[in-house]
C-alpha positions in Angstrom: 4.0 1.7 -9.4 6.8 0.4 -7.2 7.6 3.2 -4.9 11.1 3.8 -3.6 10.6 2.6 0.0 9.5 -0.8 -1.3 13.1 -1.7 -2.2 14.1 -1.6 1.5 10.9 -3.3 2.6 11.4 -5.9 0.0 14.8 -6.9 1.2 13.4 -7.5 4.7 10.3 -9.2 3.4 12.5 -11.5 1.3 14.5 -12.6 4.3 11.3 -13.1 6.4 9.5 -15.1 3.8 12.5 -17.3 3.2 12.1 -18.6 6.8 8.3 -18.8 6.8 7.9 -22.5 7.3 7.3 -22.1 11.0 4.3 -19.8 10.5 0.7 -20.9 11.1 -1.1 -22.3 8.1 -4.8 -22.7 7.7 -6.2 -26.2 7.2 -7.4 -26.7 3.7 -11.2 -26.7 3.6 -11.6 -25.7 7.3 -14.3 -23.2 6.4 -16.0 -25.2 3.6 -15.5 -27.0 0.3 -16.8 -24.3 -2.1 -13.5 -24.2 -4.0 -12.7 -27.9 -3.7 -10.9 -29.1 -6.9 -9.8 -25.6 -7.9 -6.1 -24.7 -8.1 -4.9 -21.1 -8.0 -1.5 -19.5 -8.1 -1.4 -16.3 -6.0 1.3 -13.7 -6.5 2.4 -10.5 -4.9 4.9 -7.7 -5.4 8.1 -7.7 -3.5 7.4 -5.5 -0.5 5.9 -6.4 2.9 2.4 -5.0 2.4 1.9 -6.8 -0.9 3.3 -10.0 0.5 1.0 -9.8 3.5 -2.0 -9.3 1.2 -0.9 -12.3 -0.9 -0.9 -14.5 2.2 -4.2 -13.2 3.3 -5.5 -14.4 -0.1 -3.8 -17.8 0.1 -5.2 -18.4 3.5 -8.8 -17.6 2.6 -8.7 -19.7 -0.6 -7.3 -22.7 1.2 -9.8 -22.3 4.0 -12.5 -22.8 1.4 -11.0 -25.9 -0.1 -8.8 -24.7 -2.9 -5.3 -25.9 -3.7 -3.1 -22.8 -3.7 0.4 -22.3 -5.1 2.4 -19.6 -3.4 4.2 -17.2 -5.8 4.4 -14.1 -3.6 7.4 -11.8 -3.7 7.7 -11.1 -7.5 10.1 -8.3 -8.2 8.4 -5.1 -9.4 5.0 -4.0 -10.4 5.5 -4.6 -14.1 6.7 -8.2 -13.7 3.8 -9.0 -11.3 1.2 -7.5 -13.7 2.7 -9.4 -16.6 2.6 -12.6 -14.6 -1.1 -12.1 -14.2 -1.8 -11.2 -17.9 0.3 -14.2 -19.1 -1.4 -16.7 -16.7 1.7 -17.4 -14.7 -0.3 -16.3 -11.6 -4.1 -16.1 -11.2 -4.4 -13.1 -8.9 -2.6 -10.6 -6.8 -3.4 -7.3 -5.0 -2.7 -4.0 -6.9 -3.4 -0.3 -6.4 -6.0 1.8 -8.2 -3.4 4.6 -8.8 -1.0 2.1 -10.2 -3.6 0.7 -12.5 -4.7 4.1 -13.8 -1.3 5.7 -14.2 1.1 2.8 -14.9 -1.0 0.2 -16.7 -3.6 2.3 -18.4 -1.2 5.2 -19.1 -3.4 8.0 -17.7 -1.7 11.2 -16.8 -4.4 12.8 -14.6 -5.6 10.8 -11.5 -9.2 11.2 -10.4 -9.4 12.9 -7.0 -12.5 10.9 -5.7 -11.3 7.3 -4.7 -14.6 5.6 -5.7 -14.5 7.3 -9.1 -10.9 6.3 -9.5 -11.7 2.7 -8.7 -14.7 2.6 -11.0 -12.7 4.1 -13.9 -9.8 1.7 -13.4 -12.1 -1.3 -13.1 -14.1 -0.4 -16.1 -11.2 0.3 -18.5 -9.0 -2.5 -17.3 -11.8 -5.0 -17.8 -12.5 -3.7 -21.3 -8.9 -3.3 -22.4 -7.2 -6.3 -20.7 -9.9 -8.6 -19.3 -8.7 -7.9 -15.7 -11.3 -7.8 -12.9 -10.7 -5.6 -9.9 -12.3 -6.7 -6.6 -13.7 -4.4 -4.0 -11.2 -1.7 -3.1 -9.9 -1.6 0.5 -10.2 1.6 2.4 -6.4 1.6 2.8 -4.8 4.2 0.5 -1.0 3.7 0.1 -0.2 7.1 -1.2 2.2 9.9 -0.5 1.8 12.2 2.5 3.8 14.5 4.9 4.2 13.6 8.5 5.6 15.4 11.6 6.5 14.1 15.0 3.3 14.3 17.1 4.6 16.7 19.8 5.9 19.2 17.2 2.7 19.0 15.2 0.8 19.9 18.3 3.1 22.7 19.1 2.8 24.2 15.6 -0.9 23.5 15.3 -0.4 21.9 11.9 -3.0 19.3 10.9 -3.5 19.7 7.2 -1.3 20.6 4.2 -3.1 23.9 4.1 -2.0 24.5 7.6 1.6 23.7 6.5 1.3 26.2 3.7 0.3 28.9 6.2 3.2 27.9 8.4 5.6 28.2 5.4 4.4 31.8 5.0 4.4 32.9 8.6 7.2 30.8 10.1 9.4 29.7 7.2 12.2 28.6 9.6 9.9 25.9 10.8 8.9 24.6 7.3 11.8 22.2 6.9 11.5 19.0 4.9 13.2 15.6 4.3 12.2 14.0 1.0 13.8 11.4 -1.2 15.2 12.0 -4.7 12.4 10.5 -6.8 9.7 12.4 -4.9 11.6 15.6 -5.5 11.0 15.5 -9.3 7.7 13.7 -9.7 4.7 15.6 -10.9 2.7 13.9 -8.2 5.5 14.7 -5.7 7.3 17.8 -4.5 6.9 20.1 -7.6 3.2 19.3 -7.8 2.2 19.5 -4.2 4.1 22.8 -3.5 2.3 24.3 -6.5 -1.1 23.0 -5.5 -0.8 24.4 -2.0 1.1 27.6 -3.0 4.2 26.8 -1.0 7.3 28.7 -1.8 10.0 26.7 0.1 13.6 27.9 0.0 16.0 25.2 -1.3 18.0 25.3 2.0 14.8 24.1 3.8 14.7 20.9 1.8 17.0 18.0 2.4 17.3 15.0 0.0 17.9 11.8 2.0 17.3 8.1 1.5 13.7 7.1 2.2 14.4 5.1 5.3 16.3 8.1 6.7 13.2 10.3 6.1 11.4 8.6 8.9 14.2 8.6 11.4 15.1 12.3 10.7 11.5 13.4 10.9 11.3 11.7 14.3 14.5 13.4 15.5 13.3 16.8 14.3 16.8 18.1 13.8 17.3 18.0 10.0 13.6 18.5 9.3 10.2 18.9 10.9 8.2 17.4 8.0 9.0 14.2 6.1 7.6 12.5 2.9 6.0 9.2 3.9 3.6 6.6 2.6 0.3 6.4 4.4 0.3 2.7 5.3 3.9 2.5 6.4 4.2 0.8 9.8 6.9 3.3 10.9 4.4 6.1 11.1 2.8 4.4 14.2 6.0 3.0 15.7 7.7 6.4 15.6 4.6 8.3 16.8 4.4 10.5 13.7 1.3 12.4 12.7 0.2 12.4 9.0 -1.1 15.7 7.7 -4.4 15.6 5.9 -4.2 16.3 2.2 -7.2 18.6 2.3 -7.1 19.6 -1.3 -6.8 15.9 -2.4 -3.7 16.5 -4.4 -2.0 13.1 -4.1 -3.4 10.2 -6.2 -5.5 7.5 -4.6 -3.7 4.1 -4.2 -6.5 1.9 -2.8 -5.6 -1.8 -2.8 -7.8 -4.4 -4.5 -7.5 -8.0 -5.6 -7.0 -8.3 -9.3 -7.6 -11.4 -11.4 -8.3 -12.3 -15.0 -11.9 -12.3 -16.1 -11.9 -16.0 -16.9 -10.9 -16.8 -13.3 -13.5 -14.5 -11.9 -16.2 -15.9 -14.1 -15.3 -19.5 -13.4 -14.8 -19.0 -9.6 -17.0 -16.1 -8.4 -16.6 -17.3 -4.9 -13.1 -15.9 -4.9 -14.3 -12.3 -4.7 -17.3 -13.4 -2.6 -14.8 -14.5 0.1 -12.1 -11.7 -0.4 -14.3 -8.6 -0.7 -15.4 -8.6 2.9 -11.7 -9.0 3.9 -10.8 -5.9 1.7 -13.5 -3.9 3.6 -11.6 -4.4 6.9 -8.2 -3.2 5.5 -7.9 0.4 6.6 -4.7 2.5 6.7 -4.5 2.0 10.4 -4.9 -1.8 10.1 -2.3 -2.0 7.3 0.1 0.2 9.3 -0.1 -2.2 12.2 0.4 -5.3 10.0 3.3 -3.7 8.1 4.9 -2.7 11.4 4.8 -6.3 12.6 6.9 -7.2 9.6 9.1 -4.2 9.1 9.6 -3.0 12.6 9.1 -6.2 14.7 10.5 -8.8 12.4 7.5 -11.2 12.2 6.9 -13.4 9.1 4.3 -12.0 6.6 2.6 -15.4 6.5 2.1 -15.5 10.2 1.0 -11.8 10.4 -1.7 -12.5 7.7 -2.9 -15.7 9.4 -3.1 -14.1 12.9 -5.0 -11.1 11.6 -7.5 -13.3 9.8 -8.1 -15.2 13.0 -8.4 -12.1 15.0 -11.0 -10.6 12.7 -13.0 -13.9 12.6 -12.4 -14.7 9.0 -10.6 -17.9 10.0 -11.2 -20.3 12.9 
C-alpha cells in the first residue's frame, strides 16, 4: 500500500537519488566472494524509506561479490510488486500489511505481528512463489502523535488515554488528519469506533499530510496528528507517538521479498540480509528517514554509512 505521505517523500527522494553519484559505495567482494558470478536487480518503491532499504540490499550483495543492478525508486506499490513477479527485478522490501491487504486481498489484518508475517509468508509463497525474508521490527503503520510537552501536560500516553481525554476534556481532543485517513476502515472511522471516541466534527481538521506534522508541532490547529510510525519528522519535531494499546492499526513490518527461484538458487541472500533486518527498529528507521527527508542526505550514502556504523560493512 502506497500511503499518502509517500508522494511528498518520493519527490524529495527522487531529487536526492538523481545526484547520488558522490555517495560512498562498497567495494565489490569486500566481505567475501560467496555471490561471485551472481547478478541481481534490486528494486524499491518511490519513497525515502523504501529507497534506503533498497540501497542497504545493494550494498550487502555487492560486498559479498554479486553484480547488482540498481532499479530503486519504482513508482507505486503495485508497479514494484509486478516488477518482482515478472522478473524485471529480483527483490525489494515490502510490508506485511501491504502483502496481506493489497496483494492477497484480505480484509481483516491479524493483530499479532508474528502471526501476520507468518500468514503473509505462507500464503504468498503458496499463491505466488514469493519468499518473505525475516521481518524487521520496524512497523510503518498509522499512529497519533502529540508534541512532547503537551502530552506530558495532559498525561496522554496511549490511545485509551486519548479516549478518556475526549470524554473528560473534549476541548483538548483536537485532531489534524489527511483526507484518505478520514475515510479508511483502518483509519479514522475504525479507530474512533474501536476506542469509543465520539469526536465533534469541529474538533477534526483535514489538512495535507505534511501539514499534519507542522500543525501538530505548533499545537494551535490541533493537539493530535495522524502520523506514520517510522517518519523521521517525529523525532526532528520532538513529537510523542501514542501507544495503540488495543492494537487496532494493522502491522506493516518491512521484509525483503524475492521470488522462490532466486531464494532457492542463492540462499546466501537471506543469510546476509536477515541479520540486517533484525537491526531495523522504528527508532533506527526514523533516524535514517530524517537524514534524507529533513537533512537532505542521499539515500545511498545514508544506507552505506549505517551499514558501516553497525559493523555490516568495513
